[in-house]
N, C-alpha and C positions, 0 to 999 in steps of 0.2 A: 596445436602442442606450445605455440608462442602466446600464444592467448594467456595459456593457463601463467606461463610461467611468469608471464609479467604483469600479471594480475598478482603473483604472490610476491614480486617484488615489491608490487607499489603498496602491500600490504604488510610486507618486512620492514621498512624503510617510514610507514607512517608509525607502526608501534612502535618501533626502534625511537621514534623523534616524541613523540607520547613519554612513552620513558624517560627520557633523558632531560626533558620540561620537566619534572618532578609535578606533575600532574597528577599522576595517576594512583589509583589506593592500592596496593598491593597486597600480597596475603604475606605473612609473618619472615619467608623465606627467602624473600629481594629486597627487605628491607635493615639495612643496618640498624637505627634506630630502636627497631623493635625485636627480640629473643626468643621468644617463650618455649620453642621448644630444645631441646639438648643438641648441642654439631650433629651429633651421631646417627640426627634423625634426619635430617634438614632434608627434604626431597620435595621434586617440585608438586605443588609449594609445600604439603607435608605431610608427613609418612605416620602410616595409621598408629605405627611403633609408639609416637608420641601425640596421638591425638587427644584431647579436643585441642588442634591450635588455632586461634582467634586471627582474624585477619587484622591487619594494625597497618598503619603507611599514610603516604605524603595526603592532603588533599586531593581529591576526588575528581577530575576534571566531568566526571557526567555523574555530579548530586550525592542522592544515597544511594547512585550502584558503584559499585566496584571490578574494574576489569583486571585483567591477566592474559597471558601468554604463554605457550612455548614453540619452540622450533626442533624438530628431530629431524636427523640423517644419518644414513649408516650408510653399510655395506655389507654384506651376506653373500658367502659362498656355500658350492660344497663339494662333497669327494666325488661326485659324479659326473660333473663337470656339466651338468644341467643346464640349461640360462632361465628360460624364460618360460611361465606358462600357456598354452593355448588362448586362444580366445577366442569363444564361439559367438556370434552374431545375430543377434533374434530379430524382430520388430514386434511393439505392443504396444497396443493404443495411440498409432501414428509414431511412433517411435524410436532409434533405432538404438537398440543396446545390450551391452557387449558384458558375455559374464566368464568368470576365471574357470579356466576344468583344472583342478589342482592335481593331476597324475604326472608332474613332471617335476625335474630342478626340487626347490626345496618344499615341495607341496604342505602349502597349508605353516607352514613355518611360523611366517609373519603374517598375514592375510593377506598380504600383493601380488600386485601382478606381474613386478619387477624384482628379479630374483637378486641376482647377480651382479648387478652393477650400482655403482650410487645410485643412490635415492633421496629426496625427501621423503621422509615417512610420514612424519604430519607439521600440517602448521595450523593450530588450534587460539581459537580468539575467543573469550568468554565475557561476558557481559552483566552482570548479575545484583541483584540485592535480595538477602533471604528477609522472610514475614516472621515475622517475634512476636507471637500473643501476649508474651508472657504482663503487657501490660495493657492488655485487650486487643481487638479487632485492628489487627495489619494483612499488607500485601506484600506482595514479591514478586518476583520474574527471573526469567534466566534465557539468555540465548549466545548460543554456541551457534558457531561456523568454522568447518574446516575443512583443509587441502592435503593433499598428498596419495604417496600409491595406498595409503593402510584405508583409508575411507568407505571403501567402497563396501566393508564391514557397518557404517554407521547412516549410512543409504538406507530409505525407505522400498529397500525390494524386496521384501516380504508380498506387498502388494504394488510394486512397480508403479506407485505414484507421489508425489511432492519430490524430494531430491533424489529424486532417483532417474539415473541415464545422466547427472551432470560429470562428464566426464570427458577428458582428452586425452586419449591414447591409452595411459596403464595411468594415470593421476586423477582423482576423485573428486569433488567437494562436496561437504555431507552439511546436516544442519544435524549433529546430534544430539541437543534439547533446546528446543522453544516451549517454553509457558508459562503459564501463571498461577501466583501463590496465595492462599488465603489462612492466614492461622489468626486463630483467637481460644487463648491458654496453652489447653495442652495440645490443642488438637489442630491440625493444620490439611491441607488439599492442594492437590497441582491438578490443571488442566494442562491439557498437551500433550507433547511428547517428551518423554523423561528416560531417565538412564532405568533402565533393568536390574532392578536388587538383585540379583543373581553371581555367581560365584565366590571367588576369590580373585581372581585379575580382572584388571578392567582395560577398554578401549584405550581408557590416557594413558601416558607417558606418566605424566606424576603419580600412578598407582603403582606404576611397575619395577620390580628391579632389573628383573632379564629383558633380552631385549626381543626376543622371542617369545612366543605365546603356548602355551598347552592347549595339546588334543581337543579338552572339555570346555576350552574356554571357546576355541572356534566354534563348537557345537550348542553353545549357549548362546540366546538373544543379547543383542545390543543395548535395544530403545522398545519403548511400547506406547504405544498415543492412547489416549485415556483420561483418564481420572482416579488418584492416588490421594488414600488418606491412609493421614500417619497420626499417630498418638504416645506422645512421647512426654511418660511423667515423670521422666525422675530421666539424669545422662547416666542411666545404664541399661537404660532398659527400652525398645522402641520396637513399636507392633504399626504394621502399615496391611491395608485390603485396599483393592481396588479394579476396576472394571476395564478392560482395554482390549483394543480390536486387533487380537493375535499376533502377534510378534515381526516384531522389526517391518510394520505396518505404518502407514500414513494419514493422514485426516480425511484417505479419501475411502478407503474402507471397500478396494473394488471386490475384493474375494468374499465380502458379506461375514466375516470374520468374529466372534466374540470369545470372550475366554473372563477370567480371574488371575488374578496375582496376589499373594500374600507375603508376606516379608517377617521376624521374630527376632532381634537381637538385644541379647543380655550379658550384659562385663560384669563376672561375677566377683572378684578383684581386679587392680590396677596389672595382674601379667595374663587371667586366664578370661575368655572371651565366647562366644558361641551365638551362630545364626543360621537361621531354617529359612529357605526360601522354594517356594512351592507355584507352579503357573498353570495353569486347567482353561486349552481352549477348543477349538467347536469349530475348524477351519469350513472353509467355504468348497465349492464344486471345480477351484482350479489352485492351482497351486505350482510357480517358481521352483525348480529344483536350479542347483548350484551346476549342475551343468548348461544352464541357459535355456532348457523344456519345460515348455511349459503344459501339464498333464490332467487327469480327472480326478480327482480327488476323493470325493465321494462323501466328504462331509464328517471326513473323520473326527478323532477326540484323537487328543494330546496333551499329556499331562508331563509334567520334571519337575523332582525334586533334586535340592543342594543343600548341604550340610558344610559348615565353615568351624572349623576349631580354630585359635589359634592363641599361644604362649607361648611368653616370656621366661624362656629356661632359667637364661642370668641376665645380667645387666648387657652383655654384648650377643648375647644367642638367642633366636628367635625360629620358634615352627609354627606354621600350620598347616592342615589338612585339610583335602575338601573332598567329599565323597558325593555322589550323583548317580541316581536312577530318574528313568525316564520309560515311557510307555506310548502307544498308541494302538489304538481299535482300526485296522482299516476294513472297512464297511465291504468296502466292493468282495477285498476277497476271504473277507471274515475268518483272519486271526488277528493278532496282539503280536506286535512287535514289543522290543526291550533292548536298552542299551544301557550301560551302566559301570560305573567308574570312580577312579581316585587318585589326587595328586597329594603329591607333597612339598612341602617349601623350608630350607631348612635354612639361613641369613645368618652369618658374624659380620659383628659390625670392630673391623680391628682398630680403627680409632676416626676419628673426626673426615675424615677420607676417603677410607679403603675400606670396602666391605668383599665378604665372599660370600656366593650363596649355592644352592642345589635343588633342583627340582627333581623328582623323582616321581613318575607315572604309569599308569597303566587303566587301560578302557579298553571295554569290549563290544559289540554289536553282537548284540545274542543271537540274531534272527539270518544274520549274514545276510542282509540286503544293504548294497551303501546306498539308497535312494527313501531311508525311512527321514520320517517329517516327526519332531516332538512339541517340541515348543522352541525350536530354534533350527539350527543348519539336520544335515544327514549328523548322525552318530560319528563320531573320532573320523569328521571331513570325510570321504568319501570312500575308507576303509574300508574293508571288510573283518571283520574277525574280530581276534585282537590286538593293540598295539600299544609297545613300550618304547618311555621317553626319558631321557636323561640329560641334563644340560649344568653344566658347571662356568657360573657367570662371575663373575670380579668388576664392583662400580668403583670409581677413584669420581670424587668430587672435589676438585682444586679451587672452587670458588661456590656461593652459596647457589649461585644461579646457574650454574656449568656441572653439569657429569657425564661422567662418560661410559657404557656400558659393552662391556664383550666379554664373549660365551664360546662355550664350543657345546656340541650335539651332537648324539646319539640317538635314532629312531630306529626302532625294530617292528615288523608290522607281519600280519601272520600271512599275506598277498604281497603279490609285487605290483607295488607298489607306486618305486619310486624310480628315476632313470625312465619312464615311459613306459612302466611295469612291468620295467626287466630285473628290476631287483628288490628285495626283499630288506634291506636295510640303507640306512645312510648316514656319514658324519657331516656335521655340518660345521660353520663359525660365523663370527662376521663381531661388526663394532660400529656403534652410533656416535653421538654427542647429542646431548637434551642441553638447551640454552633458554632460560628462563627471563622474562620480562613482565 
């Protein structure tokens, strides 16, 4: 842990030095000289409610590349008093790695392995250059490195390759994205490891209102590795399709996974937008499950479908709903597995500094198998049957690059999954502070 903490401190000091030197190109939120978004929309670095936010700032130390980052740290507790998820240690390809077993504590609410103690959730650094094909052939690239208790979700645990196993205790280091990009006209292609275009929530704090995550988010893949082609003929429409090596996998593709991903997004007017994402994969003969076991998987096929609709009800009130359906064919048992659910996000921006939000969710694993594997994780974490979740959150933004998130949450499952398998429901809550640079 000492080496990770030392590296974390060094990285934070270096980032702060670059920021205060005035040499870093930053997003619009971090620069008082440029403010393309309404103050109520200013999140790290820009909130989807006020897209598009164009980057602006001081001269970049990295030439054509832009750099930004943020630090998130906080505390989360639960009514049962359970403190930490159990870790199961296993050996794979000569490396000793640990898996969180989410049957205790806050059980998948945050995606961390440290649940009721103060923690650094994320220290996220981003260096990128966007390819712009409007004036002919152009190139771009993106590299992200992140550290914290949340980052096991962003590692390539799908095939235990690349950044998988970079950990010290309950702190993890990951490379969430690293890819090259080419663009010409309205077409572009990404080659490498890139963020999955699935669902409403994101693993990055900059895109989230709440501290914790929904159960649907915990089911979805965080990244794909492969090639993604994008077509953007206007600001209102985007289409993407590509080949990937399964879900949350690395360049190694140890399990011989092959899949297709597709994405459509359309903005009907300034208030209404919709998107649809699909992934279909044929998985190889082995699979890591979230309990740490490596099992024969029999070349199963899995598909994931996600629809997201966002609507700006009033100037201050916004609403989003996500609907998700997944199915998989188990060739070994010759059965079809299914899971589905939806969540709702209602956000009210009181003024420039204060906002309040409500999230309500329902999800169901139709065949009650906790080890289903569709296109990401087992459906609804490792819950069997139905699960419901209600979260009330408050966000305070005292400065452009500082926000404080607090929330109260209630979860209820069909079976006993909380407090080491002794309770069906649980109250929890917490707060965190996010500082951008």
